[in-house]
C-alpha positions as CSV (number, residue, x, y, z in Angstrom):
1,M,-172.2,216.8,-225.5
2,S,-175.0,219.4,-226.2
3,T,-178.4,220.1,-224.4
4,L,-180.2,218.5,-227.4
5,D,-178.2,215.3,-227.6
6,D,-181.1,213.8,-225.8
7,P,-183.8,213.7,-227.1
8,L,-182.6,214.3,-230.6
9,M,-179.5,211.8,-230.8
10,W,-180.4,209.1,-228.3
11,G,-184.2,209.2,-229.2
12,F,-184.2,206.3,-231.5
13,V,-182.7,202.9,-232.2
14,G,-180.9,203.2,-235.7
15,F,-181.3,207.0,-235.6
16,P,-182.3,208.8,-237.8
17,T,-185.9,207.3,-238.2
18,M,-189.3,208.6,-237.7
19,D,-190.7,205.3,-236.3
20,A,-192.0,206.4,-232.8
21,G,-192.3,202.9,-231.8
22,L,-188.7,202.5,-231.8
23,A,-188.1,205.5,-229.7
24,R,-186.9,205.2,-226.1
25,W,-188.6,206.5,-223.0
26,V,-186.5,208.7,-220.7
27,L,-186.8,210.4,-217.2
28,A,-186.5,214.0,-217.7
29,A,-186.0,216.9,-215.0
30,E,-189.4,218.6,-214.6
31,D,-187.8,221.9,-213.8
32,I,-186.0,221.9,-217.2
33,C,-187.9,220.1,-219.7
34,F,-191.6,220.8,-218.5
35,K,-191.3,224.6,-217.6
36,N,-194.2,225.7,-219.8
37,R,-196.8,224.2,-221.9
38,F,-194.8,224.4,-225.3
39,L,-191.8,222.5,-223.6
40,S,-194.2,220.1,-221.8
41,Y,-195.9,219.3,-225.2
42,F,-192.6,219.0,-227.0
43,F,-190.8,216.7,-224.4
44,R,-194.0,214.6,-224.1
45,L,-194.0,213.9,-227.7
46,G,-190.4,212.8,-227.3
47,K,-191.7,210.1,-224.7
48,C,-190.2,212.0,-221.8
49,I,-191.6,211.2,-218.3
50,P,-191.3,214.3,-215.9
51,I,-189.4,213.7,-212.7
52,S,-188.9,216.2,-209.9
53,R,-185.4,216.1,-208.7
54,G,-185.4,215.8,-205.0
55,G,-188.9,214.5,-205.0
56,G,-187.9,211.0,-203.9
57,I,-188.1,207.6,-205.5
58,Y,-191.8,207.1,-204.7
59,Q,-193.1,210.2,-206.5
60,E,-196.1,209.7,-208.7
61,N,-194.5,209.7,-212.2
62,M,-192.2,206.9,-211.1
63,N,-195.3,204.7,-211.6
64,E,-195.4,205.6,-215.2
65,A,-191.8,204.6,-215.6
66,L,-192.7,201.3,-213.9
67,D,-195.5,200.9,-216.4
68,V,-193.1,201.3,-219.4
69,L,-190.8,198.6,-218.0
70,G,-193.7,196.3,-217.3
71,R,-194.6,196.5,-221.0
72,G,-191.1,195.6,-222.0
73,G,-190.2,199.2,-223.1
74,W,-186.8,200.7,-223.4
75,L,-186.4,203.2,-220.5
76,H,-183.3,205.6,-220.4
77,T,-182.3,206.8,-217.1
78,F,-179.5,209.0,-215.7
79,P,-178.5,207.3,-212.4
80,E,-176.4,210.2,-211.6
81,G,-179.3,212.5,-211.4
82,R,-178.0,214.7,-214.1
83,I,-177.1,214.5,-217.8
84,S,-173.4,214.4,-217.4
85,Q,-170.8,214.8,-214.8
86,A,-167.7,216.6,-216.2
87,G,-164.2,215.8,-214.8
88,G,-163.3,213.1,-212.5
89,P,-164.8,209.8,-211.3
90,I,-168.5,209.2,-211.4
91,G,-169.9,210.1,-207.9
92,R,-172.4,208.1,-205.8
93,L,-175.4,207.5,-207.7
94,K,-179.0,208.3,-206.9
95,W,-181.3,205.3,-206.0
96,G,-184.1,205.9,-208.6
97,T,-182.7,203.5,-211.2
98,A,-182.1,200.8,-208.6
99,S,-185.6,201.2,-207.2
100,L,-187.0,200.8,-210.7
101,I,-184.9,197.5,-211.2
102,H,-186.4,196.2,-207.8
103,R,-190.0,197.4,-208.2
104,S,-190.6,196.4,-211.8
105,H,-192.8,193.3,-212.1
106,V,-190.7,192.4,-215.2
107,T,-186.9,192.4,-214.3
108,P,-185.4,194.8,-216.8
109,S,-182.2,194.1,-218.7
110,S,-179.7,196.9,-217.7
111,S,-176.8,198.0,-219.8
112,P,-174.6,200.9,-218.6
113,S,-173.2,203.3,-221.2
114,S,-170.8,206.3,-221.3
115,T,-170.0,209.1,-223.5
116,P,-167.3,211.9,-223.2
117,A,-168.6,214.4,-220.6
118,S,-167.0,217.6,-222.2
119,S,-166.0,219.2,-225.3
120,R,-163.9,221.9,-226.6
121,W,-166.9,224.3,-226.8
122,R,-167.2,226.7,-224.2
123,G,-170.2,229.1,-223.7
124,V,-170.3,232.0,-221.5
125,D,-171.0,230.1,-218.5
126,G,-168.6,227.3,-219.5
127,G,-171.4,224.9,-220.0
128,R,-172.6,222.6,-222.7
129,P,-173.6,224.0,-226.2
130,P,-177.2,224.6,-226.7
131,V,-177.3,222.6,-230.0
132,P,-175.4,219.7,-231.3
133,L,-172.1,220.5,-232.9
134,W,-171.6,219.6,-236.4
135,R,-168.9,217.2,-237.8
136,K,-167.9,216.0,-234.4
137,H,-166.8,212.4,-233.6
138,V,-168.8,211.1,-230.6
139,R,-167.6,207.8,-228.9
140,V,-170.2,205.8,-227.1
141,V,-169.3,202.7,-225.1
142,V,-172.1,200.4,-224.1
143,G,-171.3,197.7,-221.5
144,E,-172.4,194.2,-221.2
145,P,-176.0,193.5,-219.9
146,M,-176.1,193.5,-216.0
147,E,-178.1,190.8,-214.3
148,F,-179.2,191.1,-210.7
149,D,-180.2,188.2,-208.5
150,L,-183.1,190.0,-207.1
151,P,-184.5,187.2,-205.0
152,G,-181.2,186.6,-203.4
153,L,-180.5,190.2,-202.8
154,R,-183.8,190.7,-201.1
155,E,-183.0,187.9,-198.6
156,T,-179.7,189.4,-198.0
157,A,-181.3,192.9,-197.5
158,R,-183.6,191.5,-194.9
159,S,-180.7,190.0,-193.0
160,V,-178.1,192.6,-193.1
161,S,-180.5,195.6,-192.5
162,R,-181.8,194.3,-189.1
163,G,-180.7,196.9,-186.4
164,L,-179.7,199.6,-188.8
165,T,-180.4,203.1,-187.6
166,F,-181.1,206.1,-189.9
167,R,-183.2,209.0,-190.3
168,S,-186.5,207.8,-191.9
169,L,-187.8,209.2,-195.1
170,G,-191.3,207.6,-194.5
171,W,-190.9,204.9,-197.3
172,P,-193.8,202.6,-197.5
173,R,-193.1,198.9,-197.3
174,S,-192.4,197.3,-200.7
175,Q,-195.7,195.9,-202.0
176,R,-193.9,193.4,-204.0
177,D,-191.9,191.5,-201.2
178,D,-192.8,193.4,-197.9
179,L,-189.3,195.0,-197.6
180,D,-189.1,197.6,-194.9
181,E,-187.4,200.9,-195.4
182,A,-184.0,199.7,-194.0
183,A,-184.0,196.7,-196.3
184,Q,-184.9,198.8,-199.4
185,R,-182.1,201.3,-198.5
186,W,-179.4,198.4,-198.5
187,L,-180.8,196.9,-201.7
188,Y,-180.8,200.2,-203.5
189,M,-177.4,201.1,-202.4
190,H,-176.0,197.6,-203.4
191,I,-177.5,197.8,-206.9
192,S,-176.4,201.5,-207.3
193,D,-172.8,200.6,-206.3
194,R,-172.7,197.9,-208.9
195,I,-174.0,200.3,-211.7
196,Q,-171.6,203.0,-210.4
197,S,-168.6,200.6,-210.8
198,A,-169.7,199.5,-214.2
199,M,-170.1,203.1,-215.4
200,E,-166.8,204.1,-214.0
201,A,-165.0,201.3,-215.8
202,L,-166.7,202.6,-219.0
203,R,-165.7,206.2,-218.3
204,T,-162.2,204.9,-217.7
205,T,-162.1,203.1,-221.0
206,L,-163.2,206.2,-222.9
207,H,-160.7,208.4,-221.1
208,H,-157.7,206.2,-222.1
209,K,-158.7,205.9,-225.7
Protein backbone atom coordinates (compact mmCIF):
# COMPACT_ATOMS: atom_id res chain seq x y z
CA MET A 1 0.00 0.00 0.00
CA SER A 2 1.51 3.33 -1.05
CA THR A 3 0.53 6.96 -0.66
CA LEU A 4 -0.48 7.13 -4.34
CA ASP A 5 -2.55 3.93 -4.52
CA ASP A 6 -5.47 6.30 -4.29
CA PRO A 7 -5.99 8.21 -6.54
CA LEU A 8 -3.88 6.36 -9.16
CA MET A 9 -4.82 2.71 -8.60
CA TRP A 10 -8.41 3.00 -7.41
CA GLY A 11 -9.31 6.01 -9.54
CA PHE A 12 -10.97 4.17 -12.39
CA VAL A 13 -13.18 1.20 -13.14
CA GLY A 14 -11.13 -1.07 -15.36
CA PHE A 15 -7.88 0.83 -14.67
CA PRO A 16 -5.98 1.91 -16.72
CA THR A 17 -8.32 4.19 -18.66
CA MET A 18 -8.49 7.89 -19.43
CA ASP A 19 -12.30 8.10 -19.36
CA ALA A 20 -12.96 10.54 -16.52
CA GLY A 21 -16.63 9.58 -16.58
CA LEU A 22 -15.70 6.19 -15.14
CA ALA A 23 -13.61 7.64 -12.33
CA ARG A 24 -14.83 7.42 -8.77
CA TRP A 25 -15.33 10.34 -6.40
CA VAL A 26 -13.55 10.09 -3.05
CA LEU A 27 -13.48 11.89 0.28
CA ALA A 28 -9.94 13.19 0.84
CA ALA A 29 -8.28 14.72 3.90
CA GLU A 30 -8.04 18.48 3.45
CA ASP A 31 -4.87 18.77 5.55
CA ILE A 32 -3.03 16.25 3.33
CA CYS A 33 -4.41 16.61 -0.20
CA PHE A 34 -5.30 20.31 -0.25
CA LYS A 35 -2.34 21.94 1.48
CA ASN A 36 -1.53 24.27 -1.43
CA ARG A 37 -2.84 25.36 -4.83
CA PHE A 38 -0.96 22.71 -6.80
CA LEU A 39 -2.19 19.83 -4.65
CA SER A 40 -5.71 21.24 -4.57
CA TYR A 41 -5.77 21.47 -8.39
CA PHE A 42 -4.32 17.97 -8.79
CA PHE A 43 -6.68 16.24 -6.38
CA ARG A 44 -9.71 18.16 -7.60
CA LEU A 45 -8.93 16.87 -11.10
CA GLY A 46 -8.93 13.42 -9.49
CA LYS A 47 -12.52 14.03 -8.29
CA CYS A 48 -11.50 14.34 -4.64
CA ILE A 49 -13.80 16.11 -2.19
CA PRO A 50 -11.94 17.91 0.63
CA ILE A 51 -12.99 16.82 4.10
CA SER A 52 -11.75 18.38 7.32
CA ARG A 53 -10.96 15.54 9.72
CA GLY A 54 -12.58 16.37 13.03
CA GLY A 55 -14.92 18.84 11.30
CA GLY A 56 -17.99 16.71 11.94
CA ILE A 57 -20.49 15.02 9.65
CA TYR A 58 -22.37 18.24 8.86
CA GLN A 59 -19.42 20.16 7.44
CA GLU A 60 -20.10 21.97 4.19
CA ASN A 61 -18.32 19.65 1.75
CA MET A 62 -20.38 16.67 2.90
CA ASN A 63 -23.18 18.29 0.88
CA GLU A 64 -21.07 17.85 -2.26
CA ALA A 65 -20.71 14.16 -1.43
CA LEU A 66 -24.49 13.93 -1.03
CA ASP A 67 -24.92 15.56 -4.46
CA VAL A 68 -22.64 12.89 -5.98
CA LEU A 69 -24.74 10.12 -4.44
CA GLY A 70 -27.94 11.84 -5.53
CA ARG A 71 -26.72 11.72 -9.14
CA GLY A 72 -25.97 8.00 -8.82
CA GLY A 73 -22.21 8.53 -8.70
CA TRP A 74 -19.60 6.18 -7.27
CA LEU A 75 -18.28 7.62 -4.01
CA HIS A 76 -15.27 6.00 -2.32
CA THR A 77 -15.00 6.60 1.44
CA PHE A 78 -12.66 5.53 4.22
CA PRO A 79 -15.04 4.91 7.13
CA GLU A 80 -12.05 4.36 9.44
CA GLY A 81 -11.19 8.03 8.99
CA ARG A 82 -7.81 7.13 7.47
CA ILE A 83 -6.46 5.28 4.42
CA SER A 84 -5.36 2.16 6.30
CA GLN A 85 -5.15 0.67 9.76
CA ALA A 86 -2.06 -1.48 10.10
CA GLY A 87 -2.07 -4.42 12.43
CA GLY A 88 -5.00 -5.79 14.39
CA PRO A 89 -8.76 -5.69 14.06
CA ILE A 90 -10.53 -2.72 12.51
CA GLY A 91 -11.48 -0.25 15.21
CA ARG A 92 -14.69 1.65 15.68
CA LEU A 93 -15.65 3.49 12.51
CA LYS A 94 -16.38 7.16 12.09
CA TRP A 95 -20.01 8.07 11.44
CA GLY A 96 -19.51 10.02 8.21
CA THR A 97 -20.21 7.10 5.87
CA ALA A 98 -23.28 6.09 7.87
CA SER A 99 -24.61 9.65 7.72
CA LEU A 100 -24.22 9.71 3.92
CA ILE A 101 -26.20 6.46 3.65
CA HIS A 102 -28.96 7.94 5.80
CA ARG A 103 -29.03 11.46 4.37
CA SER A 104 -28.81 10.66 0.66
CA HIS A 105 -32.09 11.05 -1.22
CA VAL A 106 -31.08 8.05 -3.33
CA THR A 107 -30.22 5.11 -1.08
CA PRO A 108 -26.72 4.08 -2.17
CA SER A 109 -25.63 0.50 -2.69
CA SER A 110 -22.72 -0.09 -0.31
CA SER A 111 -19.96 -2.64 -0.83
CA PRO A 112 -17.13 -2.99 1.71
CA SER A 113 -13.66 -3.83 0.46
CA SER A 114 -10.30 -4.62 2.00
CA THR A 115 -6.65 -4.81 0.97
CA PRO A 116 -3.56 -5.77 2.97
CA ALA A 117 -2.70 -2.88 5.27
CA SER A 118 1.07 -3.27 5.22
CA SER A 119 3.99 -4.21 2.99
CA ARG A 120 7.62 -5.22 3.42
CA TRP A 121 8.74 -1.70 2.50
CA ARG A 122 9.75 0.42 5.46
CA GLY A 123 10.67 4.04 5.18
CA VAL A 124 12.60 6.15 7.65
CA ASP A 125 9.49 6.56 9.76
CA GLY A 126 8.24 3.01 9.13
CA GLY A 127 5.34 4.34 7.04
CA ARG A 128 4.01 3.49 3.61
CA PRO A 129 6.12 4.04 0.46
CA PRO A 130 5.50 7.40 -1.26
CA VAL A 131 4.99 5.80 -4.71
CA PRO A 132 3.49 2.47 -5.81
CA LEU A 133 5.91 -0.48 -5.68
CA TRP A 134 6.53 -2.36 -8.92
CA ARG A 135 5.86 -6.03 -9.61
CA LYS A 136 3.96 -6.59 -6.40
CA HIS A 137 0.87 -8.73 -5.92
CA VAL A 138 -2.10 -6.91 -4.44
CA ARG A 139 -5.14 -8.79 -3.17
CA VAL A 140 -8.43 -6.94 -3.07
CA VAL A 141 -11.51 -8.49 -1.52
CA VAL A 142 -14.88 -6.90 -2.21
CA GLY A 143 -17.83 -8.00 -0.12
CA GLU A 144 -21.44 -8.51 -1.10
CA PRO A 145 -23.58 -5.36 -1.47
CA MET A 146 -25.01 -4.21 1.86
CA GLU A 147 -28.66 -3.26 2.06
CA PHE A 148 -30.10 -1.17 4.88
CA ASP A 149 -33.80 -1.03 5.77
CA LEU A 150 -33.62 2.70 6.44
CA PRO A 151 -37.36 3.29 7.11
CA GLY A 152 -37.36 0.49 9.67
CA LEU A 153 -34.07 1.61 11.21
CA ARG A 154 -35.35 5.17 11.56
CA GLU A 155 -38.42 3.98 13.45
CA THR A 156 -36.24 1.85 15.70
CA ALA A 157 -33.91 4.82 16.25
CA ARG A 158 -36.81 7.00 17.37
CA SER A 159 -37.94 4.33 19.81
CA VAL A 160 -34.66 3.25 21.41
CA SER A 161 -33.11 6.72 21.58
CA ARG A 162 -35.76 8.17 23.90
CA GLY A 163 -34.24 9.09 27.22
CA LEU A 164 -30.63 8.78 26.07
CA THR A 165 -28.28 11.21 27.76
CA PHE A 166 -25.08 12.45 26.10
CA ARG A 167 -23.06 15.56 25.47
CA SER A 168 -24.80 17.25 22.57
CA LEU A 169 -22.77 18.20 19.50
CA GLY A 170 -25.47 20.58 18.34
CA TRP A 171 -26.55 18.52 15.35
CA PRO A 172 -29.59 19.87 13.49
CA ARG A 173 -32.69 17.76 13.17
CA SER A 174 -32.60 15.57 10.08
CA GLN A 175 -34.39 17.49 7.33
CA ARG A 176 -35.38 14.26 5.63
CA ASP A 177 -37.24 12.54 8.48
CA ASP A 178 -37.08 14.86 11.51
CA LEU A 179 -34.77 12.64 13.56
CA ASP A 180 -33.30 14.40 16.58
CA GLU A 181 -29.63 14.10 17.53
CA ALA A 182 -30.15 11.11 19.82
CA ALA A 183 -31.94 9.14 17.10
CA GLN A 184 -29.28 10.06 14.54
CA ARG A 185 -26.53 8.91 16.88
CA TRP A 186 -28.17 5.51 17.38
CA LEU A 187 -28.77 5.14 13.63
CA TYR A 188 -25.20 6.06 12.66
CA MET A 189 -23.76 3.76 15.31
CA HIS A 190 -25.90 0.85 14.13
CA ILE A 191 -25.01 1.32 10.44
CA SER A 192 -21.31 1.82 11.27
CA ASP A 193 -21.24 -1.34 13.39
CA ARG A 194 -22.65 -3.36 10.49
CA ILE A 195 -20.09 -1.93 8.08
CA GLN A 196 -17.29 -2.54 10.61
CA SER A 197 -18.34 -6.18 10.99
CA ALA A 198 -18.33 -6.69 7.22
CA MET A 199 -14.92 -5.03 6.85
CA GLU A 200 -13.45 -7.07 9.68
CA ALA A 201 -14.72 -10.28 8.04
CA LEU A 202 -12.95 -9.27 4.81
CA ARG A 203 -9.76 -8.39 6.71
CA THR A 204 -9.81 -11.79 8.39
CA THR A 205 -10.30 -13.48 5.02
CA LEU A 206 -7.23 -11.69 3.64
CA HIS A 207 -5.21 -12.48 6.75
CA HIS A 208 -5.79 -16.22 6.42
CA LYS A 209 -5.00 -16.40 2.69
